[in-house]
Backbone bond lengths (Angstrom), bond angles and torsions (degrees), N, CA, C in turn:
res aa  C-N    CA-C-N  psi(-1)  N-CA   C-N-CA  omega(-1)  CA-C   N-CA-C  phi
1 X - - - 1.458 - - 1.555 111.80 -
2 X 1.310 118.43 129.50 1.386 118.63 -174.77 1.548 112.06 -81.44
3 X 1.303 120.38 172.99 1.473 126.34 -179.22 1.511 109.11 -59.02
4 X 1.373 116.18 -45.68 1.423 121.95 -172.61 1.558 106.61 -67.38
5 X 1.346 118.13 -40.63 1.481 119.40 179.39 1.556 110.80 -64.47
6 X 1.345 116.08 -37.36 1.407 119.06 177.47 1.538 113.13 -64.22
7 X 1.355 116.65 -41.07 1.420 120.21 176.67 1.553 112.27 -61.22
8 X 1.344 111.66 -45.19 1.476 117.23 179.04 1.492 111.98 -62.52
9 X 1.324 115.06 -41.80 1.511 117.77 -179.93 1.529 110.81 -67.21
10 X 1.285 119.19 -40.68 1.452 120.95 -178.57 1.547 109.91 -70.38
11 X 1.373 116.85 -33.97 1.456 118.44 178.84 1.452 110.38 -66.40
12 X 1.356 115.94 -43.99 1.524 120.59 178.53 1.541 109.83 -63.92
13 X 1.261 119.09 -38.10 1.449 122.17 -179.66 1.521 110.21 -63.29
14 X 1.367 116.96 -36.94 1.415 123.56 -179.74 1.487 113.04 -80.01
15 X 1.333 116.90 -5.60 1.455 120.91 176.72 1.539 112.85 73.04
16 X 1.309 116.85 31.67 1.450 122.90 -175.56 1.574 110.47 -110.55
17 X 1.322 115.67 139.99 1.449 120.64 169.78 1.527 112.73 -78.64
18 X 1.271 115.74 168.46 1.528 117.31 179.26 1.561 106.91 -70.12
19 X 1.349 119.78 -31.20 1.435 118.10 176.14 1.474 112.63 -68.16
20 X 1.403 118.64 -36.80 1.420 119.25 -177.40 1.581 110.45 -70.26
21 X 1.366 113.16 -37.10 1.507 116.98 -179.93 1.490 109.23 -68.36
22 X 1.326 115.45 -39.67 1.489 118.03 178.82 1.527 116.09 -63.51
23 X 1.359 112.96 -30.38 1.414 119.68 178.16 1.530 111.21 -73.96
24 X 1.273 115.35 -37.87 1.520 123.26 179.25 1.520 108.91 -65.29
25 X 1.322 116.16 -35.74 1.515 122.70 -177.24 1.418 110.93 -93.34
26 X 1.352 122.43 -7.13 1.439 124.55 -178.57 1.531 111.66 61.33
27 X 1.321 113.11 44.02 1.497 119.74 175.19 1.503 106.35 -129.06
28 X 1.328 116.29 176.81 1.452 122.31 177.65 1.535 109.44 -85.95
29 X 1.298 114.96 157.92 1.533 119.38 -179.40 1.540 107.04 -66.49
30 X 1.294 118.03 -33.02 1.473 119.08 177.89 1.514 110.90 -63.01
31 X 1.314 119.07 -32.01 1.551 118.16 175.19 1.477 110.54 -67.84
32 X 1.316 120.41 -37.95 1.453 121.80 -179.02 1.527 107.34 -65.81
33 X 1.385 115.77 -45.10 1.379 119.44 -178.94 1.526 115.14 -58.62
34 X 1.406 114.29 -37.78 1.400 120.65 178.17 1.534 112.22 -70.05
35 X 1.296 114.87 -35.27 1.492 117.10 176.55 1.559 109.06 -62.80
36 X 1.353 115.25 -48.46 1.458 117.46 -175.96 1.575 116.14 -67.94
37 X 1.308 113.14 -20.47 1.486 119.75 174.10 1.503 113.20 -95.45
38 X 1.328 116.31 2.49 1.437 121.55 179.68 1.514 113.63 65.42
39 X 1.328 115.33 21.16 1.411 119.99 176.01 1.541 113.43 -76.07
40 X 1.327 112.47 -23.79 1.509 119.26 176.93 1.506 105.69 -151.03
41 X 1.324 113.90 175.22 1.461 120.50 -173.73 1.540 109.05 -128.65
42 X 1.301 120.28 132.49 1.471 120.82 -179.75 1.522 109.94 -61.23
43 X 1.369 113.89 152.37 1.511 118.00 174.40 1.550 105.28 -73.89
44 X 1.289 112.73 168.33 1.497 123.69 -176.86 1.500 105.56 -59.95
45 X 1.276 120.58 -44.67 1.445 120.38 -177.12 1.566 110.33 -59.52
46 X 1.324 116.48 -43.24 1.448 120.03 -179.17 1.526 110.45 -71.45
47 X 1.337 118.62 -32.79 1.432 116.92 173.08 1.481 114.81 -62.70
48 X 1.285 117.93 -37.57 1.466 123.34 175.97 1.519 110.63 -62.03
49 X 1.278 114.87 -45.94 1.482 122.35 178.75 1.564 109.19 -62.21
50 X 1.298 115.47 -43.20 1.446 119.66 -179.93 1.547 111.25 -60.90
51 X 1.353 114.81 -46.82 1.472 119.03 178.42 1.503 112.72 -60.06
52 X 1.359 114.66 -40.46 1.456 118.46 178.30 1.520 111.64 -66.36
53 X 1.329 115.18 -42.32 1.477 121.13 -177.45 1.531 111.90 -63.69
54 X 1.328 115.31 -41.18 1.518 121.70 -175.88 1.490 110.92 -93.43
55 X 1.420 117.13 -2.19 1.402 121.87 178.88 1.579 113.62 56.82
56 X 1.314 112.58 50.68 1.425 120.67 176.85 1.536 107.76 -131.59
57 X 1.344 118.31 165.27 1.414 121.64 174.47 1.481 112.50 -83.42
58 X 1.352 117.34 160.08 1.388 119.74 177.01 1.500 117.38 -59.55
59 X 1.395 112.82 -36.16 1.436 119.71 173.80 1.530 111.40 -60.72
60 X 1.310 116.96 -44.92 1.438 120.34 178.12 1.500 113.83 -62.86
61 X 1.343 114.62 -37.76 1.477 118.76 -177.58 1.543 110.80 -75.38
62 X 1.350 117.45 -46.04 1.423 123.23 -172.43 1.483 111.26 -84.33
63 X 1.336 117.91 -43.26 1.451 118.79 -170.24 1.529 111.49 -113.46
64 X 1.342 118.74 -6.71 1.484 121.79 175.07 1.500 110.82 77.88
65 X 1.347 116.01 28.10 1.523 121.90 179.16 1.500 106.56 -100.77
66 X 1.327 116.56 113.86 1.452 120.44 175.33 1.492 109.41 -91.78
67 X 1.371 118.91 163.31 1.447 121.57 -178.35 1.448 111.85 -56.11
68 X 1.383 120.00 -35.89 1.419 120.38 -179.53 1.585 112.45 -69.74
69 X 1.315 115.10 -19.81 1.465 116.77 -177.54 1.564 111.17 -107.79
70 X 1.309 114.66 21.29 1.468 121.69 -177.81 1.484 110.76 -54.76
71 X 1.304 120.59 -36.23 1.479 118.57 -174.43 1.549 109.53 -95.80
72 X 1.275 119.80 11.78 1.498 120.97 -179.82 1.450 110.06 -111.49
73 X 1.340 115.52 175.93 1.465 120.37 179.55 1.550 108.05 -71.12
74 X 1.313 115.78 156.56 1.431 118.27 178.95 1.529 110.84 -67.99
75 X 1.294 116.66 159.97 1.405 124.44 -174.22 1.550 108.34 -58.05
76 X 1.335 118.11 -38.17 1.413 122.17 -179.71 1.486 109.06 -157.46
77 X 1.287 115.07 158.58 1.463 118.68 179.94 1.497 110.86 -71.36
78 X 1.339 119.20 134.12 1.407 124.21 179.88 1.505 106.52 -101.59
79 X 1.350 114.21 128.92 1.456 116.65 176.44 1.544 108.82 -144.25
80 X 1.299 113.30 179.30 1.469 117.45 173.34 1.557 110.85 70.33
81 X 1.337 116.93 -144.05 1.414 120.53 -177.72 1.477 116.20 -60.06
82 X 1.350 119.54 -36.29 1.470 121.30 178.08 1.503 111.31 -59.75
83 X 1.322 116.96 -43.06 1.475 121.25 -178.17 1.479 109.61 -64.65
84 X 1.354 119.19 -38.25 1.428 123.52 178.64 1.557 110.28 -62.47
85 X 1.310 116.57 -44.34 1.474 123.50 -178.79 1.483 109.63 -65.96
86 X 1.361 117.23 -38.25 1.509 121.56 179.47 1.507 107.90 -60.95
87 X 1.354 118.21 -36.16 1.390 121.48 -174.77 1.547 111.78 -88.34
88 X 1.350 115.57 3.70 1.446 119.84 174.11 1.486 113.95 104.01
89 X 1.314 119.81 -1.71 1.482 121.12 178.49 1.495 110.59 -79.94
90 X 1.280 118.40 148.10 1.470 123.08 -177.99 1.513 108.93 -95.73
91 X 1.373 115.97 127.96 1.408 120.54 179.85 1.532 112.64 -67.94
92 X 1.296 118.17 142.26 1.493 124.14 179.36 1.467 109.80 -60.71
93 X 1.294 116.88 140.79 1.474 121.21 179.73 1.574 107.58 -72.16
94 X 1.333 116.70 122.80 1.469 118.12 179.77 1.522 112.57 -63.42
95 X 1.300 115.85 147.79 1.478 119.93 -179.97 1.517 108.88 -68.53
96 X 1.360 117.76 141.54 1.379 116.75 -177.98 1.560 110.72 -68.43
97 X 1.365 113.78 139.77 1.430 119.87 -174.39 1.538 113.34 -106.10
98 X 1.360 113.68 -14.42 1.427 119.20 -179.32 1.509 114.95 -80.37
99 X 1.306 122.30 139.60 1.428 121.63 175.26 1.492 110.80 -69.41
100 X 1.359 116.13 157.22 1.472 121.41 -176.27 1.575 108.97 -60.85
101 X 1.407 114.32 -51.30 1.450 118.20 -176.18 1.496 112.28 -79.91
102 X 1.315 114.94 80.48 1.495 125.67 175.94 1.588 105.20 -79.15
103 X 1.333 113.89 168.77 1.427 121.47 178.75 1.558 110.40 -55.17
104 X 1.329 117.79 -44.03 1.406 119.54 -177.97 1.520 112.50 -63.69
105 X 1.317 116.26 -39.10 1.531 117.26 -177.24 1.494 110.02 -74.75
106 X 1.381 117.09 -30.25 1.449 118.70 177.65 1.556 108.09 -67.22
107 X 1.278 114.78 -45.26 1.524 118.34 174.53 1.446 115.52 -55.48
108 X 1.343 115.78 -43.77 1.415 121.80 178.53 1.565 113.20 -65.44
109 X 1.331 114.90 -36.64 1.491 118.40 178.85 1.489 109.72 -70.40
110 X 1.378 118.32 -41.06 1.461 123.52 177.81 1.541 111.26 -59.93
111 X 1.403 114.57 -45.04 1.526 116.41 -179.03 1.473 110.49 -63.50
112 X 1.372 117.90 -45.41 1.459 120.29 179.95 1.502 112.31 -60.93
113 X 1.330 116.44 -40.67 1.484 120.69 175.61 1.550 112.53 -58.92
114 X 1.326 113.42 -45.77 1.453 119.38 -176.75 1.594 107.68 -66.57
115 X 1.267 118.45 -39.54 1.477 122.65 175.51 1.531 111.02 -59.80
116 X 1.325 114.04 -45.83 1.502 117.36 179.58 1.541 112.83 -64.77
117 X 1.307 115.55 -38.82 1.439 120.61 179.47 1.501 112.20 -62.34
118 X 1.374 113.61 -44.81 1.480 120.30 -179.14 1.539 108.14 -65.25
119 X 1.331 119.67 -42.00 1.443 121.42 -177.13 1.532 108.58 -65.86
120 X 1.391 119.19 -46.03 1.451 119.67 179.53 1.490 110.78 -62.81
121 X 1.317 119.77 -43.57 1.435 123.95 -172.00 1.572 109.24 -64.01
122 X 1.317 116.06 -47.46 1.426 119.94 -177.73 1.533 113.82 -73.24
123 X 1.351 114.66 -28.41 1.464 119.57 174.48 1.501 111.92 -65.36
124 X 1.350 115.65 -41.92 1.461 121.16 -177.43 1.601 106.93 -69.01
125 X 1.326 116.47 -28.82 1.497 116.96 -179.65 1.602 108.05 -87.03
126 X 1.345 117.39 5.54 1.436 119.08 171.60 1.531 114.10 94.20
127 X 1.294 116.92 11.69 1.460 119.15 178.01 1.455 113.30 -121.76
128 X 1.367 119.06 69.04 1.458 124.26 -177.72 1.583 113.19 -63.55
129 X 1.313 114.03 -39.41 1.398 118.68 179.24 1.552 114.62 -65.88
130 X 1.289 110.68 -43.15 1.534 117.47 175.57 1.497 110.98 -67.46
131 X 1.343 121.04 -35.91 1.418 122.47 -179.65 1.502 108.14 -71.90
132 X 1.277 119.23 -41.70 1.509 119.63 177.27 1.528 112.31 -61.77
133 X 1.326 114.57 -39.72 1.462 117.37 -179.91 1.489 113.70 -66.67
134 X 1.338 115.25 -42.48 1.496 121.82 -178.00 1.532 111.10 -71.03
135 X 1.359 116.87 -34.50 1.508 121.78 -176.80 1.550 111.09 -80.43
136 X 1.332 116.09 -16.89 1.441 120.40 -174.07 1.530 112.44 -57.13
137 X 1.365 115.67 -39.48 1.478 118.37 -177.42 1.492 111.34 -72.38
138 X 1.375 117.47 -32.92 1.559 119.70 176.00 1.503 108.45 -69.49
139 X 1.328 120.32 -39.47 1.447 123.65 179.50 1.511 109.52 -63.97
140 X 1.316 116.45 -43.39 1.504 121.17 -176.80 1.525 107.39 -66.48
141 X 1.330 118.94 -48.98 1.483 119.29 -176.40 1.477 110.36 -70.91
142 X 1.306 122.26 -35.65 1.384 122.28 172.66 1.514 115.00 -57.97
143 X 1.284 117.31 -46.73 1.463 121.10 174.85 1.488 115.90 -61.30
144 X 1.347 114.82 -35.87 1.508 119.46 176.70 1.529 108.84 -65.11
145 X 1.289 121.26 -45.13 1.440 123.37 -179.53 1.527 112.64 -65.61
146 X 1.325 117.96 -27.69 1.449 117.82 -179.16 1.575 111.55 -88.92
147 X 1.348 116.49 -27.93 1.461 118.70 -172.73 1.496 114.11 -110.21
148 X 1.314 117.89 -17.22 1.476 121.42 -177.31 1.563 108.21 -97.99
149 X 1.322 121.24 110.16 1.388 124.88 -179.37 1.513 114.43 -72.82
150 X 1.300 120.02 -27.45 1.450 125.82 -175.98 1.552 109.76 -117.60
151 X 1.273 113.75 135.17 1.468 124.25 173.38 1.591 113.65 53.55
152 X 1.270 117.84 41.66 1.567 118.43 -177.12 1.480 109.18 -60.50
153 X 1.373 116.52 -38.31 1.488 119.10 -179.08 1.527 111.35 -59.82
154 X 1.326 116.29 -48.11 1.435 119.36 -176.35 1.537 112.57 -65.86
155 X 1.343 117.91 -43.60 1.474 122.71 177.75 1.494 109.33 -64.91
156 X 1.385 120.29 -35.59 1.455 122.33 179.46 1.567 107.29 -66.43
157 X 1.373 116.08 -42.25 1.466 118.03 178.43 1.490 113.10 -61.66
158 X 1.291 116.25 -36.43 1.470 120.18 173.32 1.572 112.93 -65.99
159 X 1.292 115.02 -36.56 1.519 117.45 179.12 1.549 106.93 -68.02
160 X 1.374 117.09 -39.60 1.499 116.81 179.08 1.509 110.82 -66.21
161 X 1.381 114.14 -40.14 1.490 117.22 179.61 1.537 112.03 -60.11
162 X 1.318 115.61 -42.79 1.460 120.89 178.19 1.546 111.56 -62.05
163 X 1.319 116.84 -43.18 1.487 123.84 178.90 1.557 109.55 -62.15
164 X 1.347 117.23 -47.26 1.408 118.27 179.94 1.520 115.38 -72.23
165 X 1.277 116.30 -32.92 1.447 120.39 178.78 1.500 111.01 -67.19
166 X 1.330 118.69 -46.85 1.456 121.58 -179.80 1.546 107.80 -62.91
167 X 1.294 117.70 -43.69 1.489 123.22 -175.60 1.518 109.40 -62.46
168 X 1.351 114.39 -52.64 1.487 117.92 -176.71 1.538 113.33 -68.86
169 X 1.258 115.46 -31.74 1.511 122.44 176.27 1.443 109.48 -65.74
170 X 1.307 119.80 -43.90 1.438 125.73 -176.05 1.529 110.69 -72.56
171 X 1.339 116.54 -37.86 1.474 122.16 -175.89 1.553 111.45 -79.19
172 X 1.353 118.23 -42.63 1.421 124.03 -168.15 1.553 110.65 -115.82
173 X 1.313 119.51 -10.24 1.426 120.88 -177.45 1.478 115.86 67.15
174 X 1.384 115.53 35.31 1.420 122.44 -179.00 1.491 113.25 -101.88
175 X 1.354 117.66 165.59 1.482 120.37 173.12 1.498 105.60 -154.46
176 X 1.315 115.65 170.93 1.438 122.74 -178.74 1.537 111.35 -64.77
177 X 1.309 116.05 -22.82 1.503 120.05 -177.49 1.483 112.53 -95.79
178 X 1.324 119.12 -8.72 1.454 121.39 -177.63 1.562 112.71 -60.69
179 X 1.377 112.67 -33.35 1.443 116.56 177.57 1.495 114.81 -62.62
180 X 1.384 114.87 -18.95 1.493 117.64 175.60 1.493 111.52 -96.80
181 X 1.364 119.29 30.18 1.400 124.73 -177.64 1.559 114.15 -54.14
182 X 1.367 120.86 -40.19 1.448 119.15 177.84 1.476 114.44 -63.31
183 X 1.350 118.04 -19.29 1.485 118.70 178.88 1.480 111.69 -96.56
184 X 1.350 121.25 -4.64 1.440 125.60 -178.65 1.485 109.07 -115.59
185 X 1.334 115.38 108.38 1.462 119.02 -171.24 1.575 112.67 -66.37
186 X 1.329 118.24 -33.14 1.469 120.46 -178.30 1.569 109.85 -66.10
187 X 1.336 114.41 -34.63 1.487 115.34 176.70 1.501 110.80 -69.07
188 X 1.320 116.42 -44.81 1.460 119.36 -176.78 1.466 113.37 -62.13
189 X 1.325 116.71 -27.99 1.490 123.37 -176.08 1.523 110.80 -73.79
190 X 1.339 117.59 -32.05 1.487 120.05 -173.98 1.471 114.81 -108.68
191 X 1.351 118.20 -19.85 1.483 119.72 -177.45 1.482 108.90 -124.94
192 X 1.364 115.85 120.07 1.496 122.12 179.02 1.585 110.33 -73.87
193 X 1.329 115.70 123.21 1.472 118.94 -177.68 1.475 113.83 -58.73
194 X 1.385 116.58 -31.94 1.431 118.72 -177.28 1.511 115.78 -66.89
195 X 1.355 115.05 -13.13 1.445 118.52 177.50 1.510 115.38 -111.24
196 X 1.421 114.63 18.58 1.387 116.36 -174.33 1.576 114.22 -123.21
197 X 1.291 114.29 31.05 1.478 116.45 -175.40 1.542 112.47 -55.28
198 X 1.357 117.16 -57.30 1.429 119.38 -178.50 1.446 114.46 -64.77
199 X 1.341 116.49 -33.91 1.467 121.23 177.79 1.526 112.33 -63.59
200 X 1.356 114.70 -40.72 1.468 118.24 176.57 1.495 113.78 -67.58
201 X 1.386 117.59 -36.77 1.376 119.53 177.25 1.536 115.15 -64.92
202 X 1.405 113.76 -42.08 1.466 118.94 176.01 1.485 111.63 -67.45
203 X 1.354 115.52 -35.94 1.489 118.14 178.95 1.479 110.90 -64.55
204 X 1.382 119.13 -40.86 1.430 123.24 177.92 1.475 112.04 -59.54
205 X 1.412 116.21 -39.25 1.478 119.66 179.67 1.499 112.30 -67.17
206 X 1.396 114.49 -39.43 1.490 118.01 176.66 1.523 110.81 -63.25
207 X 1.350 115.68 -41.68 1.449 115.82 -177.55 1.536 111.34 -68.60
208 X 1.318 117.65 -36.19 1.462 120.51 176.61 1.548 112.75 -64.67
209 X 1.367 113.28 -39.08 1.528 117.78 176.25 1.559 108.38 -65.73
210 X 1.294 119.04 -39.42 1.428 119.53 179.20 1.512 112.66 -61.47
211 X 1.376 116.94 -44.71 1.450 121.18 176.64 1.505 113.57 -61.60
212 X 1.347 115.97 -41.01 1.484 119.67 178.40 1.577 109.91 -63.30
213 X 1.327 115.13 -46.54 1.490 119.24 -176.01 1.538 109.18 -67.44
214 X 1.325 118.82 -37.00 1.429 121.24 -179.79 1.556 108.65 -67.21
215 X 1.338 117.54 -42.74 1.507 120.84 179.06 1.522 107.22 -66.20
216 X 1.250 120.58 -40.22 1.509 122.51 -177.76 1.548 108.59 -66.12
217 X 1.294 119.14 -42.78 1.447 123.06 175.15 1.576 113.95 -58.28
218 X 1.334 111.31 -45.70 1.438 118.98 -179.11 1.516 109.77 -66.03
219 X 1.255 119.26 -42.79 1.491 122.32 176.29 1.499 111.82 -63.85
220 X 1.334 116.62 -45.25 1.433 122.23 178.54 1.538 114.79 -55.70
221 X 1.373 115.09 -37.24 1.451 122.74 -177.99 1.566 111.50 -97.39
222 X 1.315 117.02 18.70 1.482 116.26 -174.52 1.509 111.80 -65.80
223 X 1.315 119.15 -27.58 1.424 120.65 -178.49 1.560 113.20 -91.59
224 X 1.309 116.02 3.04 1.468 118.74 -178.65 1.542 108.58 -94.61
225 X 1.305 120.22 122.14 1.410 121.89 -178.81 1.507 116.55 -66.78
226 X 1.264 119.29 142.77 1.447 122.45 173.82 1.542 108.58 -140.73
227 X 1.379 116.84 80.04 1.446 120.93 -174.25 1.473 114.06 -58.36
228 X 1.322 114.72 157.72 1.472 120.81 177.16 1.511 113.75 -85.05
229 X 1.318 112.09 63.53 1.424 119.87 175.80 1.513 110.44 -88.76
230 X 1.334 119.75 163.62 1.426 119.82 -177.27 1.535 110.93 -68.12
231 X 1.290 115.53 -31.10 1.495 119.09 176.25 1.545 112.93 -63.85
232 X 1.392 115.43 -43.32 1.460 115.03 -179.96 1.507 110.22 -74.13
233 X 1.308 118.02 -35.66 1.557 119.08 173.86 1.507 111.77 -60.29
234 X 1.316 118.69 -38.68 1.470 122.50 179.60 1.575 106.03 -70.01
235 X 1.357 121.97 -37.86 1.428 123.21 177.18 1.472 111.83 -56.56
236 X 1.372 115.71 -48.62 1.474 118.75 -178.13 1.569 110.99 -65.48
237 X 1.344 115.06 -37.27 1.453 118.13 -179.16 1.548 112.07 -67.46
238 X 1.332 117.26 -37.48 1.532 121.87 176.63 1.457 110.54 -66.20
239 X 1.376 117.35 -40.51 1.475 118.58 178.14 1.489 113.29 -61.38
240 X 1.379 115.52 -46.03 1.461 117.91 176.52 1.515 114.23 -62.25
241 X 1.345 117.36 -41.33 1.475 121.99 177.27 1.465 110.22 -59.89
242 X 1.362 119.90 -48.68 1.417 123.01 178.64 1.507 113.13 -59.57
243 X 1.346 116.20 -42.07 1.473 122.24 176.23 1.508 111.07 -57.01
244 X 1.287 117.44 -49.46 1.558 122.34 -176.52 1.535 105.85 -67.40
245 X 1.311 120.16 -42.37 1.477 120.58 -174.93 1.570 108.53 -65.53
246 X 1.347 117.56 -44.72 1.432 121.08 -176.51 1.565 108.95 -65.08
247 X 1.304 117.44 -38.26 1.485 118.53 176.94 1.496 113.42 -63.34
248 X 1.343 115.19 -34.65 1.465 119.11 177.85 1.491 109.07 -65.44
249 X 1.320 119.71 -42.14 1.455 127.28 -178.54 1.528 107.51 -60.48
250 X 1.276 118.35 -47.27 1.430 123.19 -179.68 1.490 111.58 -62.53
251 X 1.370 115.25 -54.38 1.409 120.28 -171.48 1.574 114.26 -71.11
252 X 1.305 117.33 -37.15 1.430 120.80 -177.03 1.507 117.61 -96.78
253 X 1.320 116.95 -16.94 1.463 119.50 -177.15 1.495 113.45 -120.59
254 X 1.405 116.11 -59.77 1.490 118.75 -173.52 1.545 109.91 -68.93
255 X 1.324 119.10 -48.72 1.445 119.37 -172.23 1.522 110.56 -65.09
256 X 1.300 123.45 -47.34 1.476 120.74 177.46 1.494 113.21 -59.50
257 X 1.361 116.38 -39.29 1.490 117.56 178.69 1.503 112.26 -66.80
258 X 1.329 115.89 -32.80 1.492 119.57 179.37 1.479 111.22 -70.06
259 X 1.327 120.64 -40.63 1.403 124.82 179.31 1.521 108.74 -70.05
260 X 1.308 119.03 -40.78 1.509 121.99 -176.59 1.524 108.02 -69.49
261 X 1.338 120.48 -37.29 1.452 121.79 -177.68 1.529 109.94 -64.63
262 X 1.354 115.36 -47.23 1.477 116.70 -179.01 1.526 110.57 83.77
263 X 1.360 118.64 155.12 1.437 124.15 -174.71 1.555 113.92 -58.40
264 X 1.308 115.08 -26.72 1.477 120.25 -173.07 1.496 111.05 -82.98
265 X 1.319 123.25 -12.54 1.370 123.82 -173.04 1.594 111.13 -88.99
266 X 1.326 117.95 150.56 1.493 119.89 -176.27 1.544 108.59 -68.51
267 X 1.357 116.61 -28.34 1.472 120.16 -178.49 1.548 110.77 -66.13
268 X 1.350 111.92 -25.11 1.529 116.48 -177.93 1.555 110.09 -60.68
269 X 1.349 113.13 -40.96 1.464 118.04 -177.58 1.564 112.51 -68.10
270 X 1.327 115.19 -24.47 1.444 117.55 174.19 1.533 114.62 -86.72
271 X 1.287 114.49 -34.19 1.497 118.63 -177.83 1.557 110.96 -75.36
272 X 1.317 117.35 -31.24 1.473 121.07 -174.44 1.598 108.57 -63.12
273 X 1.317 122.76 -54.84 1.480 119.54 175.00 1.525 113.33 -60.58
274 X 1.342 114.87 -35.13 1.470 114.61 178.34 1.520 111.76 -65.13
275 X 1.363 117.18 -37.96 1.404 119.69 177.06 1.578 110.33 -64.14
276 X 1.379 116.44 -41.99 1.415 117.49 -178.25 1.551 111.25 -64.62
277 X 1.360 117.36 -42.66 1.466 116.92 179.58 1.553 112.39 -70.67
278 X 1.307 117.65 -30.50 1.479 118.52 176.45 1.532 110.98 -67.87
279 X 1.336 116.50 -39.07 1.451 120.33 178.63 1.522 111.12 -67.57
280 X 1.315 115.96 -39.91 1.521 118.91 176.50 1.462 107.66 -63.88
281 X 1.320 118.59 -44.44 1.542 120.61 -177.21 1.569 109.64 -59.76
282 X 1.322 113.98 -35.84 1.452 115.91 -179.60 1.555 110.45 -68.92
283 X 1.307 117.73 -36.52 1.438 123.81 179.58 1.550 110.46 -63.32
284 X 1.392 111.80 -51.49 1.456 119.34 -176.52 1.587 109.71 -63.73
285 X 1.316 116.28 -41.81 1.476 120.15 176.33 1.518 110.41 -61.58
286 X 1.340 117.52 -38.97 1.461 119.76 -177.08 1.497 108.73 -66.25
287 X 1.320 115.43 -46.88 1.511 117.86 -177.93 1.490 109.87 -60.92
288 X 1.347 118.25 -45.16 1.447 122.21 -177.59 1.492 110.88 -64.51
289 X 1.314 117.43 -40.76 1.504 122.34 -179.03 1.539 111.19 -65.94
290 X 1.388 112.80 -41.99 1.529 116.17 179.34 1.443 112.00 -64.62
291 X 1.380 115.58 -45.41 1.506 119.11 -173.16 1.592 107.65 -66.47
292 X 1.407 119.67 -42.12 1.409 119.96 -179.35 1.515 112.11 -69.52
293 X 1.282 119.35 -34.25 1.529 123.44 179.57 1.495 107.63 -68.85
294 X 1.343 119.54 -48.52 1.430 120.32 -179.87 1.528 111.28 -62.95
295 X 1.340 118.53 -39.71 1.412 121.09 174.25 1.437 115.39 -60.11
296 X 1.321 115.25 -38.51 1.529 121.49 -179.06 1.559 108.68 -69.36
297 X 1.364 117.70 -38.40 1.439 119.09 -178.76 1.486 112.65 -85.19
298 X 1.309 120.82 -6.47 1.430 119.68 -178.48 1.502 113.56 -65.31
299 X 1.290 118.36 143.73 1.480 123.69 -177.01 1.550 108.30 -63.60
300 X 1.376 116.96 126.92 1.438 116.85 178.57 1.522 108.94 -78.39
301 X 1.342 115.00 141.89 1.452 122.84 170.57 1.521 112.51 -70.68
302 X 1.276 121.12 137.21 1.533 116.43 176.91 1.484 109.52 -65.95
């Protein structure tokens, strides 16, 4: 059995995907794939991390010698790059085989181009501010696809969610919790339900999007360890405390002041973006708190 086959076998035994293993070792998934197909050989540092991660000795990983076979011949003769690494030599870095214009870079270039076209078109029509605002999401997502090697699609989706949430909250005064108005006394006291049909519909859509994005994030990070250390437990507790505190500020201070001021008051122009940012902060804190809590409570693999 070759080194690559042993890595593949140990990874499968640990229940890890190539993406999860790559993240643990801080390498790309393509590197893990090349190791498992014997197209390249891990460096000594990565071999040590692999042995620690799979709880095997270097001899067992590199040469296939288990503790029970310590007095016997190795499973197979080791030669070439593997033998050099066993002796402490570092394997040469394989030349990159992927073209520069990958799918992610193409998507990033397309998004940046679309953002530029929107900005130029609306500026020529006399609406530079509107053009800049509408093109901001394209510029952000395009930059993410160009610069973020891992999960660019998910982070771009979060960027779009943030953009839409702030926009809808500022325009219509909605939030992901507005749909829960009957359960929140401070909302019921200042906002009549009979006049909030469209607000409740938009609020429900925002809440559904938040649930989808949180689930997507949790699934994406399923292979990332989050041990039950005091530091991580404190992190989750702080996130939940911040979420509850911010919700109280919105419900008991900002929202009543916004309704009392009315659209014609100058304070309304200041309170509306504050309300939008506070609502967005609640959503992001909720997602972060849920993901960290679920990860903490997840069953640890032996």
